[in-house]
N, C-alpha and C positions, 0 to 999 in steps of 0.2 A: 587257405583262401582268406580266412578272417584276418590272419596276420598280414597278408599282402594288402588287403583293403586298408588296414591301419597305416601301413607305410605310405600308400597312395594319398590317404587323407592328410598325413603329416606333410608330405611334399606340396600338396595343394595349398594348405594353409601357409606354409613357409613361403610359397611363391606369392600369395596375396600379400603377405607381410612385407616382402621385398619390394613389390610394385607399388603398394599404396600405403605403406607404413601402418598397416592395421596391426592390432594386438590381439592374437589368438589366445585361447585359454592358456593360462600359465602352466607350463609342463617342461620336463626335461626328457631326454632320450638316453636310454642305456642299452648296452649290447646284450644280445642272447648269444652266449659263447658257442652253443652247440650247433648253430645254423650258419649258413653262409649267405652272402649278398655281394652284389657287384660293387667294386670300388673303382676309383679313378684309375684309368689304364696306365700302367707303368709305375704306379705308386709303390712305395714300400710298406703301405699300411696293411694290416691283416684283414682277411675277409670277416664280415660281421653283419648281423642283422639287428635292426633296432626295434624297441618296443617303447610305448609312451607311458611314463609314470607321472601321475599328477603331483605337483608340488603342494606342500602344506603351508608355505611361507606366506601366502597371500591371504591368510585369514584376518579376520577384523582385529585380532590382538596385535598384529604387526603394523597396523596403520597409526600414523602419527596424529596427534590432536592439536587443533589451533589454540592459541592463547584466546581467552584466559582459561580454557578448560584443560589445557595441557598440564601434566604433572610437573613437579619440580625436577624429577629425574629426566623427563623429556627435555626440559629447558636446559638443564646442565648439559646433556648429551649434544643437543643442537648446537649450543655455544662451543663445545669442544670440537665440533666438526666445522666450526666457522660458518654456520648457516643460521642467520638470525634477521629478523624476528620470525616467530612461528605463526605467520599469517597464512592465508589460504594457499598462496603460490609456493612459499617455501615448504608447506606440508605436502603439497603435490610433488614438488621436486623430491623430497626425502622418501616419500612412498614409492618413488621409481628407483632411486639410486642408492638408498641406504635404509633397508627396512628396519623398523624399530626392534622387532623380534623376528628372528629368521631361523628356520630349520634347514640346516645344511643337508645336502643329499646323503641319505644314510641307508645302507652302507655305500661308501664310494665304490667306484668301479675297481676291479682287482688291479687293473693297470691302465694308464692313460697314454695315448700317443703324445699328447701335449698338454702340459700344465703350465699356466701363465700366472705369475705373481704380479698383480697390479691391474687396475680397472680403468686406467686413462686411455687416450687414444691408441697407444701401442698395444695395451693389453686387450681392449675390445676388438681391435681389427685382427689380431693374431689368433685369438680364441675362437672367434666367430668364423673367420675365413677357413680355419682349420676344420671346424664342425661342418661347414657347407661343402667342404671337399672330402668328406667321409671319415674324418678323424674322430677319435674319442678324445674330447678336449674339455677342459674346465678352466675357469678364471677364478682367482682368489682376490676378493675385494676387501681391503682393509678399512677404508673410510667411505669415500664417495665415488660410485661409478661415474665415469665421465671425466675424472680427474680435474686437474687445474683448468683445462680448456673450458669445460662446461660450467664449473662452479665458481671459479675465481680467476679466470683469465680471458681467453678470447671472446666468449659469449657475453658475460656481463660487461666487459670493458667496451665492446662495440656498441652495446645498447646505450651506455652513457655517451660515447662519442657521437652517436646519431642525434641525441638530445642537445649536445653541446654545439654542434654544427647548426641546428635549427635555431638555437639562441643567437648565434652570430649572424645568420641570415635575417632573422627577425629585426635585429638591431639596424640593418641597412635600410629597412623600409619604414621605420618609425621617424627617421630623420626628415624633417619637412624639406620639400623641393629635392628629394633625392632623384638620382639619374634614372631610376627605374619607373618613374611616373606612378608609383603606387603610393597611396595615402592611407593612414589609419585615422578613422574618424572617431571622435569622442563628443557625444551629445550633438551631433550634426555639424560639428566644427572640426576643421583639420588643424592639428597642432602637433608639436613634438611630444612624444610619449616615451615612457620607460618600458623596457621589457622586463617583466617580473618573471622570477624562476620559482617554481614550487618544487624544491628539491626532494621532499618526501614522495611526491608523485612521480618524479623521475626515477627514483629508486624502486618504487612499486612497479613501474612499467618494466624495468629491468628484471625484477623477480618474476613477473608474469610471463615475459618472453622466455626467460631461462627455464621456467617450469614447462612451457609449451614445447621446448626442444627436448627436455629431459627423457621422454619415453624411448627415443632412439638409443640412448645409452643405458636405459634401465635394465633391471634383471629380467623382467618378463620378455623383453625383446631378445636377449640372449638365449632365454630358454626356448623361444619359438624357433630359433635357428639351430638348436640342437646342441648347445654347449652348456654344461653345468656351471652354476655359480656357487661359490662358497663365500660367506662372509666371515672375515677373520684375518688374522695376520699370518702370511705364509713364511715359514722358516725351513730352510734346508736342514735335514738331520743326517744326510749322507749324500754321496754323489748322485743318487737315484731316488731319493725320497724327500717329501716336503710334508711337514706337519702344519695343519691349520689350527692356529691358536685362536680358538673361538673367543668372542668378546666376553670379558669377565673371567676368563681362564688363564692359567699360567702355562708356559711351555712345559711339556711333559705330562699334562693332565690326561687322564685315561680317556676322557670323552672327546679329545681332539682328534679329528679325522687325520689318518696318515695316507698320503697320496703317493702311489708309486707311478714313475713316469719313464717313457722311453726318451723323450725330450722335454726340456723345460725352457721357459722364456721369463727373463726378469724384465719387468716393465714398471718399475716402482716410481719413476719419475723423479722430480727434484722438489726442492723447497726454497724459499727465499733466504738469501745469505744474510746473516745478522753478525755484524763485526763484534768481536768480544773485547776489543782494546779501547773502547770509548767509555769512559766513566759514567755511570748512571744510565746508560742506554738500556741494559737488560732489565732494570727495575722500572723503566718508563713505559707508559701505555702507548708505545709506538704502533704504527700500522704498517702492514704489508699487504700485498695483493690478496692474501687469504682473508684479511678482515676488512679491507677497504669497502667491499661491496655490502657490507652489513650496516654502514653509516645510515643514520635516519635524520641527521641534522647536518646542514652544510657548515663546514668549518669556516670561520671568518679568515683565518690564516693557515696556510699549509706550507710546510717546509718539505722539500723533496731532496733526499739524500741520493744522489746518483743522477746520471745524464744519458742513460740509455733509453731503450725502446719503451718500457713501462713508465719510466720517469717522464719522458716528454709527452706520451699520450695523455696521461693523467693530469700532467701540469696544465696542458692546454684545455683539457675538458673542465677542470675545476675552476680555472681562471674564467672560462666562459660562463660558468654558473655564478660567479661572483666572489669567489675566494681570492685573497691576496696570496699569490703563489711565488715562492722563492725556490729556485733550483740550485743546489750545492754541487758544483763540478769539482772533481778532484783533478781532472785533466780537461782537455778541450772537448766540446760536445761531440758525441759520436766518435770517441776515441779511435784513431787510425782508420776511420771511414773516409768517404769523400769529403774533403775540406769545404769545397764549394756548396755541396749539398747541406753540410752542417750549418754553414753561415746562412744560407737562404732559409732554412727552417728556424734558426735562432731569431733572425730578423722578424719573421712572421710572428712568432710566439711573443717577442718583446712588444711588438705593435699591439698585441692583445692583452698586454699587462703582466706577462710573466717576467720575473726578475731573475737574473742570472749572476752567480758569484762564482768565480774561477779559482783554481788553485787552493781549494778549501781543505782545511784540516779541522775536524771537529775535536774540540777540546773536552767538552762535557755536556751531558744532557741532564737538566734538573726538572723534576717533576713538581710543579707548583700546586696543581690540583687534579685529583682523580675524577673520573666521570662517576657521578652519583647514580645515574639511570640512563636510559636510552635517549632522553631528551636533553641531557646535559653533558657537553663534550669536555674532555680533560684539558688541562693547560700545561704546557711545557715551555722550557727555555733552552735554546741550542747555543752554546758558547763556541765561537769558532775564530779561526784566522783565515784570511783570504787575500788574494792579490789586490783587491780594490780598496783594502783598508790597511793602514800602517800598524793599527792596534786591534786587539781582539774585540769582537763585537758579539752581541747576544740577540737572538731572534726568538720572540715568543710565537707560539703557534698552538692551535687546537688539534692539528693533525701533523704528525711527523711520519711521512711515507718513506719507508726504506725501499729503494729500488736499486739495489747493488749487485744484481745477478742472482744466480741460483747455485745450490749445492746438491750433488746427487744423493738420493735416498738409498744408501747401501748399508746403513746401520741395522744391526739386529736381524739380519736376514739369514745368518748361519752360513755365510759364503765360504768361511774356512772349512766348515764340515763338508761342503760341496766341492772343495777344491777349486774355487772360483777366484782368480786374481782380480784385485780392484784397487783404485786409488781412493783414499777416504773422502775426497771432495770432488774429484773429477768423475769417478764412477767405475763401472765395470770395463775391464780391458778386453777388447774384442778384436778379431781379425777382420779382413775385408768381406767376410761372409756374415758378419754380425755374430760370430761364434766366439764363445769364451776362449781365450788363449791357452787356458789350462784345463778345462773340462769340455770336451768336444760334444757332449750331450746337452750343454747348457748354452742358451743364446740370450741376447740382451737387446732392447730396443729403447729408443727415446732418451729422455733427460737423464736417465741413470746410467748412460753410457759415456765413456770418456772420449773426448775429442770428436763429437759429432754436433751437428746443427741442433740447437735446442729449440725446435719448432714442432708444432702439432702435426703439420703435414709431413714433417720428417719422420716423426714416430710412426704415423700410419704407413709410410712407404717402407720403413724398416721392417715393420711387421710383416708386410707382403713378402719381403726378401726372406725373412726367417721362415715363414711357412713353406715356402718353396724349397729352401736349402735344407731345413730340418726334416721335412716329412717326404719330399719328392726328389731327394738327391740333386737339388739344384746347385748351380754355380753362380747365382746372382751376387753381384759385388756392390758394396757401398760405394765404392769409388766411381761407379758408373752412374750414380745419381746426380742429376742437375737440380739443385734446390734453390728456389727463390726465397727471399726474405722480405717482409714488408712491415714498416712502422706506419701505423694508421693515424698519424697526425694529419692536419689539413694545412698545406698539402701533404700527401702521403710521400713516403720514402721507400722505394722498392730497389732491391739489389739482387745480383745473381752472379755466380761464377767466382771471380777473384775476390768477391765481397760477400761477408756473411756475418751472423751474429755469434759472438763468442760466448764463454761461460760467464763473463762479467756483464752480459747484456749489452755489449758494445758492437757496433757494426764495423768489421775489420776488413782490411784489404791486403792480404799477404802476397804481394808480387814477389815471387821466389826468385832468387838470384839476379835481381834487378832486370827481370825479363823485359825486353823492350816491346812496346805496343804502340799501335796507332789509335788515336782517339778521334771519334766522330761525334759531334755534339749538334743537337737541334734544340733551339730555344723556343719555348711555347708563347713567348711574347709576340711571335710572328705567326702563330697558329690561329686560323680563323675561328675555330670553336672557342678557344680560350678568350679571344678578343670579344666575341659575341656574349660570352658568359661573364664578361668582366672579371676574369679570374686568371690565376697562374701567371702573373706578370714576371715572376722570378723563377718559374719552373723550367725544367729542361730534361732532355734525354741524352745520355752519354754512353756510348757503346765502345768497348775496347776490343781491338782485334790484334792478333799476332802481327808483328812488324811485317809489312809488305804483303800481307795476305788478307782475305776476307773472313778468316776463322775467328769467330766470336769467342772471346775469353771472359768477358765480364760486362756488366751493364749497371748503370745507376739511373734511376728515374726519380725526379721530384715532380710531382703532378697531383691534381685532384684525384685521379683514378689510376695512380701508378701501380697499385696492386693488380688491376686488371690488365694494364699494358705490359707488365713484365712477362706475362705468360706467353706472349708471342716470341720473346727472346729466349724463354726457357725451351720452348718447342724447337726453335732453330738451333740452340746449342745441343740439345738432346739428340737430334737427328742430323747433325752436321750440315745444316743449311747455312750457307755463307751469308754474310752481310749483303752481298749483291742480290741473293735470292729473296731476302727480306725487302729490299728496295723495289724489286720487280713484282712483289705481291701487291695487288690492288687493294687499297684501303678505302673504306666508305668516307665520303666528304659530307659535312665537316665533322671530324672527330679529333679527339686529343691523340688518339692512336697514330695519326698521320706523322706525329714527330718521330716515331720509331722508324717508319718508312723514310722519313727525312734523312736520318743517318745512313740508311742504305742508299739513298739517292746521292748523298755526298761521296759515298765510296765509288758509285758508278761514274759520277761526273769526273772524279779524279783520274779516271782511266779512259775517258772519251777519246775517240779519234776526232780530230778537227781538220777542216779543210784549210789549206794553205793558199 
């Protein structure tokens, strides 16, 4: 009776956590092997009963300290994790996603239904969903739970983009006699004024909001859902075992936990690609997305190497803040993507002060001055050749942002010991079930997988596929997924179907075998909401259908809220709703989304019966 009561209490607190994002007392669950309990009907999981064991990792010794009271060891570790400065917000973040001192579950369970290496979107979803469905699961977090998305990608970048958009909006109303009829007064007098940007405050806001979101990805949240968390580096030692190399230990150390698994998931993500053929680059204090959000001073000049999603989002943001931004393109903008969309976005960014150089070949990077402290930025010079100049030129900058795509994290995982085939840069080779082509007990999700969309929502969806297939004998296929991709510039650029983001961070459109399509296009310059908002003068929705049919095979949207609008097309494609069905769906007026309906109306009108 006592044990049944404990199970009911666990379920109750888990339910509250799911509904209201509350954080129950930190704990993890472990099985009592001599007893039985109901599991999901039809599953392949063994019967088991759970007991609650308190975690010791939440003691005060595991808490980070703010500067200036933080130790030199804390500061060194925080910088190695690319989380800086150690202010209140970053300390709160680290206390959720990377405990300073952590006691791993000891002893580990005799065997796990699912062991996940990696704590980003794919690792979090797979380990937690497995636990919620009755599996004995654990997650191994080598660095920061939440991965790139929380710590150095989606979350911090969108916080900056919001501030950048506000700067652009503010500039519209400080102009005297502007069209909006809004004036900014100064000492009772209306006059032109400048919009000032407090960059340290912008970055502080980003850190505050990131820390606010962090508990959802934190260790305590996982514990409350029933999955164990190990801190350390997961390394396969055989096709069915993983060693957790604890921080400060070497592979093979006697104290390292050894985890036995029935199924395993590799969710180690990716890292920014850094070319090794540019003299001086490796020695230069360049920036990637991993370190960009640690900036505390606005660089006067920023040079962006690359012209994909990250490059263009950050180019627009920093130009809005006041940096002189130059984007270096190796090929045309958004290589192999929709040319009309690329041109529309380029024109917008150029009007906002972003400079573009095309056909660029970087000859050398010279470090003129290193950064002496957080308040002093480095100085570099980039020597290059480009189509716009007959001779080599040099660009000085305080920030050199590398945005050349990503490389899969497959190094030092012991994949050879596990019998898992992989490509050294593209990632794990999987079949249509997200299963290793060479070890059927190992699956992989997210950016560490070869030839899949490198997107946060793709990682999460792949994790659902893996849990179903690995633990419940499912047959869910990656090829059945319909995945939208969005670049959050202003206007946004959203694509789906035949158009996606490749490993080089480019939006591509591989129309196979010269497949013939019909194109339906609605321009937002005729959309009433866009007219009333004085926005989206060059924006459009373009939907591709199989020739002579209403079957949607792709879509491109350039618009203020393209990321929201694309979801309607995603739903239609997933559930085989024709373009005619989209056109006959009533849309609220006035909305930008009516442009999607407009493409459907074009399809309907092309087949109208007419009176003669």
